[in-house]
Structure formats: C-alpha cells, structure tokens
MARBA-3410 file (N, C-alpha, C, O; in Angstrom, 1 decimal):
105
269.3,7.5,337.8,270.4,6.9,337.1,270.4,7.3,335.4,269.5,7.3,334.6 ~ 271.4,7.5,335.2,271.8,7.5,333.7,271.9,6.5,333.0,273.0,6.0,333.3 ~ 271.1,5.8,332.0,271.8,4.3,330.7,272.6,4.9,330.1,273.1,6.0,330.0 ~ 272.5,3.9,329.5,274.3,3.5,328.4,273.4,5.0,326.9,272.3,4.9,326.4 ~ 274.0,5.6,326.7,274.0,6.5,326.0,272.9,7.7,326.2,272.3,8.2,325.2
272.7,8.2,327.4,271.4,9.1,327.8,272.2,10.6,328.5,273.1,10.3,329.3 ~ 272.0,11.8,328.4,272.7,12.1,329.0,271.9,13.1,330.4,270.7,13.5,330.4 ~ 272.8,13.4,331.3,271.5,14.2,332.0,271.6,15.3,331.5,272.4,15.7,330.6 ~ 270.7,16.2,332.4,270.0,17.6,332.0,271.1,18.7,331.9,270.9,19.6,331.2 ~ 272.0,18.6,332.4,273.6,19.7,333.1,274.7,19.4,331.3,275.3,20.2,330.6
274.4,17.5,331.0,275.5,17.4,329.7,275.0,17.9,328.8,275.8,18.6,328.2 ~ 273.2,18.0,328.1,272.8,18.5,327.6,272.8,19.8,327.1,272.9,20.3,325.9 ~ 272.5,20.5,328.5,272.7,21.8,328.8,274.5,22.2,327.9,274.6,22.9,326.8 ~ 275.2,21.7,328.5,276.9,21.9,328.1,276.9,21.5,326.4,277.2,22.5,325.8 ~ 276.7,20.6,325.6,276.5,20.9,324.7,275.5,21.7,323.5,275.8,22.0,322.4
274.1,22.1,324.6,274.1,23.0,324.1,274.5,24.9,323.4,274.3,25.9,322.7 ~ 275.2,24.0,324.5,276.1,26.3,324.6,277.8,25.8,323.6,278.2,24.7,323.6 ~ 278.3,26.5,323.1,279.6,27.0,322.5,280.2,25.7,322.5,280.5,25.2,323.6 ~ 280.4,25.2,321.6,281.4,24.1,321.5,283.0,24.5,320.8,284.0,23.9,320.9 ~ 282.8,25.3,320.3,283.8,25.9,319.2,285.1,26.3,320.2,285.0,26.9,321.2
286.4,25.7,319.5,287.2,25.4,320.8,287.4,24.2,321.6,288.4,23.9,322.1 ~ 286.3,23.7,321.7,286.3,22.4,321.9,287.1,21.6,322.7,287.4,22.3,323.7 ~ 287.7,20.1,322.7,289.0,19.1,322.2,287.1,17.9,322.1,286.2,17.7,322.9 ~ 287.6,17.5,320.6,286.8,16.5,320.3,287.7,15.1,319.8,288.6,15.1,319.0 ~ 287.2,14.1,320.5,287.9,13.5,319.4,287.3,11.9,319.1,287.0,11.0,320.0
287.2,11.8,317.6,285.9,11.1,316.6,286.9,9.5,316.3,287.9,9.4,315.7 ~ 286.3,8.8,316.7,286.5,7.7,317.1,285.7,7.1,315.4,286.5,6.6,314.6 ~ 284.3,7.3,315.1,283.7,6.9,314.3,283.4,8.5,313.2,282.9,9.5,313.6 ~ 283.9,8.3,312.2,282.8,9.5,311.1,283.8,8.7,309.6,285.0,8.4,309.6 ~ 282.5,8.4,308.2,282.2,8.0,306.7,283.1,8.7,306.0,283.0,9.8,305.6
284.0,8.0,305.9,285.1,9.0,304.6,286.4,9.8,305.8,286.9,10.9,305.4 ~ 286.9,9.4,307.0,287.5,10.1,308.1,288.4,7.7,307.5,288.1,6.6,307.4 ~ 290.0,9.0,307.3,290.9,7.5,307.0,291.8,7.5,308.4,292.0,6.5,309.1 ~ 292.2,8.5,308.7,292.8,8.5,310.3,291.7,8.5,311.7,290.9,9.2,312.2 ~ 292.3,7.2,311.8,291.2,7.4,312.8,292.1,6.9,314.3,293.3,6.8,314.1
291.7,6.7,315.3,290.8,8.4,316.4,291.7,9.2,315.1,292.6,9.0,314.3 ~ 290.7,10.7,315.5,291.3,11.6,315.0,291.0,12.7,316.5,289.9,13.0,316.9 ~ 292.1,13.1,317.1,291.9,13.3,318.1,292.3,15.4,317.8,293.2,15.6,317.0 ~ 291.8,16.6,318.4,292.3,17.5,317.7,290.8,18.8,318.7,290.2,18.5,319.7 ~ 290.7,20.1,317.9,290.2,21.1,318.7,289.0,21.8,317.0,289.2,22.0,315.8
287.7,22.0,318.0,286.5,21.9,317.1,286.8,23.7,316.7,286.7,24.6,317.5 ~ 287.0,23.8,315.6,287.6,25.3,314.8,286.0,26.1,314.4,285.6,27.2,314.4 ~ 285.3,24.7,313.9,284.2,26.0,312.5,282.4,23.9,312.9,282.4,22.7,313.2 ~ 281.5,25.0,312.6,280.6,23.7,312.8,279.7,24.7,311.7,279.5,26.0,311.6 ~ 279.0,23.4,310.8,278.2,24.5,310.0,277.0,23.1,310.3,277.2,22.5,311.3
276.1,22.8,309.5,274.7,22.5,310.1,275.4,21.0,310.0,275.4,20.3,311.0 ~ 276.0,20.4,308.9,276.3,18.9,308.4,277.9,18.6,308.9,278.4,17.5,309.2 ~ 278.4,20.0,308.8,279.7,19.7,309.0,280.5,20.5,310.7,280.2,21.6,311.3 ~ 281.6,19.2,311.2,282.4,19.9,311.7,283.8,20.6,311.7,284.5,19.8,311.0 ~ 284.6,21.6,312.1,285.7,21.6,311.1,286.8,21.3,312.4,286.6,21.8,313.5
288.1,20.5,312.2,288.6,20.0,313.4,289.9,20.4,313.0,290.2,20.3,311.8 ~ 290.6,20.8,313.7,291.9,21.2,313.9,292.8,19.9,314.7,292.7,19.9,315.9 ~ 293.8,18.9,314.1,294.2,17.9,314.1,295.1,18.1,315.0,295.9,19.0,314.7 ~ 295.5,17.4,316.2,296.2,17.9,317.0,297.6,17.3,317.2,298.5,17.7,318.0 ~ 297.7,16.2,316.2,299.2,15.9,316.2,299.7,16.7,315.1,300.8,16.3,314.7
299.2,17.7,314.5,300.5,17.8,313.3,299.4,19.5,312.3,299.8,20.3,311.5 ~ 297.9,19.5,313.0,297.8,20.9,312.8,296.9,21.8,311.5,296.6,23.0,311.3 ~ 296.6,20.2,310.7,295.6,20.4,309.5,294.6,20.1,309.9,294.4,19.3,310.9 ~ 293.5,21.2,308.8,292.5,21.2,309.4,291.8,20.1,308.8,291.8,20.0,307.6 ~ 291.0,19.2,309.8,289.4,18.2,308.5,288.4,18.5,309.2,288.1,18.6,310.4
287.6,18.6,307.7,286.1,18.6,307.9,285.3,17.4,308.1,285.2,16.6,307.1 ~ 284.6,17.1,309.2,284.3,15.5,309.4,282.5,16.2,309.7,282.2,17.3,310.2 ~ 281.6,15.0,309.1,280.7,14.8,308.7,280.3,14.5,309.7,280.6,13.5,310.2 ~ 279.2,15.4,310.3,278.4,14.9,311.4,277.4,13.6,311.5,277.1,12.9,312.4 ~ 277.0,13.6,310.6,276.3,11.8,310.0,277.0,11.3,309.8,277.8,11.4,308.9
276.7,10.0,311.5,277.5,8.8,310.9,278.6,9.4,312.3,278.1,8.8,313.3 ~ 279.1,9.8,312.6,279.7,10.2,314.2,279.7,9.9,314.7,278.6,9.5,314.9 ~ 280.9,9.2,316.1,280.8,9.1,316.7,281.8,9.4,317.7,282.5,8.4,317.7 ~ 282.3,10.2,318.7,283.0,10.5,319.4,282.8,10.8,321.0,281.8,10.4,321.7 ~ 283.9,11.5,321.5,283.6,12.1,322.5,283.8,14.1,322.6,284.1,14.7,321.6
283.6,14.4,323.3,283.9,15.9,323.4,284.4,16.4,325.1,283.7,16.0,326.1 ~ 285.4,17.2,325.1,285.0,17.3,326.4,285.2,19.1,326.7,286.2,19.8,326.4 ~ 283.9,19.5,327.5,282.7,20.6,327.5,283.5,20.7,328.9,283.6,19.7,329.6 ~ 284.0,22.4,329.3,284.3,22.1,330.8,285.5,21.0,331.0,286.5,20.6,330.3 ~ 284.8,20.6,332.8,285.7,19.0,333.1,284.8,17.6,332.7,284.8,16.5,333.2
284.2,18.1,331.5,282.8,16.7,331.5,283.4,16.5,330.3,283.6,17.3,329.5 ~ 283.8,14.9,330.3,284.3,14.3,328.5,282.8,14.2,328.7,282.2,14.0,329.7 ~ 282.1,14.4,327.0,280.5,13.6,327.3,280.6,12.8,325.8,281.6,13.0,325.0 ~ 279.4,11.7,325.6,279.6,10.9,324.6,279.0,12.1,323.2,277.9,12.7,323.4 ~ 279.7,12.3,322.0,278.9,12.7,321.0,278.8,11.6,320.1,279.6,10.7,320.1
277.5,11.6,319.3,276.7,11.3,318.6,276.8,12.7,317.4,276.8,13.9,317.8 ~ 276.9,12.5,315.7,277.5,13.4,315.3,275.3,14.1,314.9,274.7,15.2,315.1 ~ 274.7,12.6,314.4,273.6,12.6,313.8,272.2,13.8,314.9,271.1,14.0,314.4 ~ 272.7,14.3,316.5,272.4,14.8,317.3,272.4,15.8,317.0,271.4,16.5,316.7 ~ 273.8,16.0,316.8,273.7,17.6,316.7,273.7,18.1,315.1,274.0,19.3,314.9
273.3,17.2,313.7,273.3,18.0,312.8,271.7,19.1,313.0,270.6,18.6,312.5 ~ 271.6,20.3,313.5,271.1,21.2,313.3,271.5,22.5,312.8,272.7,22.6,312.9 ~ 271.0,23.3,312.5,272.0,24.4,312.5,272.5,25.1,313.3,271.7,25.9,313.8 ~ 273.8,25.2,313.7,274.8,25.8,315.5,274.0,26.7,316.2,274.1,26.8,317.4 ~ 273.1,27.7,315.4,272.5,29.0,315.6,271.0,28.4,316.5,270.3,29.2,317.1
270.8,27.2,316.4,269.1,26.7,316.4,269.8,25.4,317.4,268.9,24.8,317.9 ~ 271.1,24.9,317.9,271.2,24.1,318.6,270.6,24.0,320.0,270.4,22.8,320.4 ~ 270.4,25.3,320.9,270.0,25.3,322.1,268.5,25.0,322.3,267.7,24.6,323.2 ~ 268.4,25.5,320.9,266.1,25.2,321.0,266.1,23.6,321.3,265.5,23.0,322.2 ~ 266.9,23.0,320.2,266.9,21.7,319.9,267.0,20.9,321.0,266.1,20.1,321.3
268.2,21.1,321.8,268.3,20.2,322.5,267.6,20.6,324.3,267.1,19.8,325.0 ~ 267.9,21.8,324.6,267.4,21.9,325.1,265.5,22.2,325.5,265.0,22.1,326.7 ~ 264.9,22.4,324.4,263.4,21.9,324.6,262.7,20.8,324.1,261.6,20.3,324.2 ~ 264.0,20.7,323.3,263.2,19.0,322.1,262.6,19.4,321.6,261.3,19.5,321.7 ~ 263.7,19.8,320.5,262.6,20.0,319.6,263.2,18.6,318.8,263.4,17.5,319.2
263.2,18.9,317.8,262.6,16.8,316.3,264.3,16.1,316.5,264.7,14.9,316.3 ~ 264.9,17.2,316.8,266.1,16.6,316.8,266.5,16.5,318.3,267.5,17.1,318.1 ~ 266.5,16.3,319.3,266.9,16.3,320.5,267.8,15.7,320.8,268.0,15.0,319.9 ~ 268.6,15.5,321.8,269.8,15.0,322.4,268.7,14.5,323.5,268.0,15.0,324.4 ~ 269.1,12.7,322.9,268.3,11.6,324.1,269.0,11.2,325.8,268.3,10.5,326.5
END
C-alpha cells in the first residue's frame, strides 16, 4: 500500500522519463498570481518549468521550488512536488531511479 505523498515504482519511472508535452495543473507556486494554472510543459531547466497556459496560450515560467500540483503522464495523474524535480533534466533519471540526493520518495 502506498501512503499519502509516496509514489509507486511505476510512478517514479514515469516521472524519471520525458515530461515535456505533459499536461500539468499547478495548485501552488510562489510568484504565480493566477492559480490553479493549467497547461502543457513546453520547456524545463533545473529550477524552472515553462508552461503554455491552456486558457489563452501564454507561456508562464513557474519556479520548481515550492510548487505543488499534478502532472498527467500517459494515463496516470501523478502528484507533483517541484522541489523533488529540482535537478538538471538530463540527470533526473539517475536521481529518481537510482535514489540520488534529490530522489522522489
């Protein structure tokens, strides 16, 4: 049984893969006035997710630090904690699957 806030191995594997193009809903993020923010991830850096808003197509830069929301990967809607994704995108697979210093719990 998976407790609240914990992800299964399959969920961790999904987050370790490519997240560009995934639908996202941001419920909390510092500096973002209009919440919830719904859209599609179009770019990612170590500290920022760039999201194209679903309502009018504008691009919004969302800091990963302090962000909470959900992401739709394949058929699964997964909880998203931005602090857990604060790694270089090319290193995310190693950190998440291998249990690096910023692994997802």
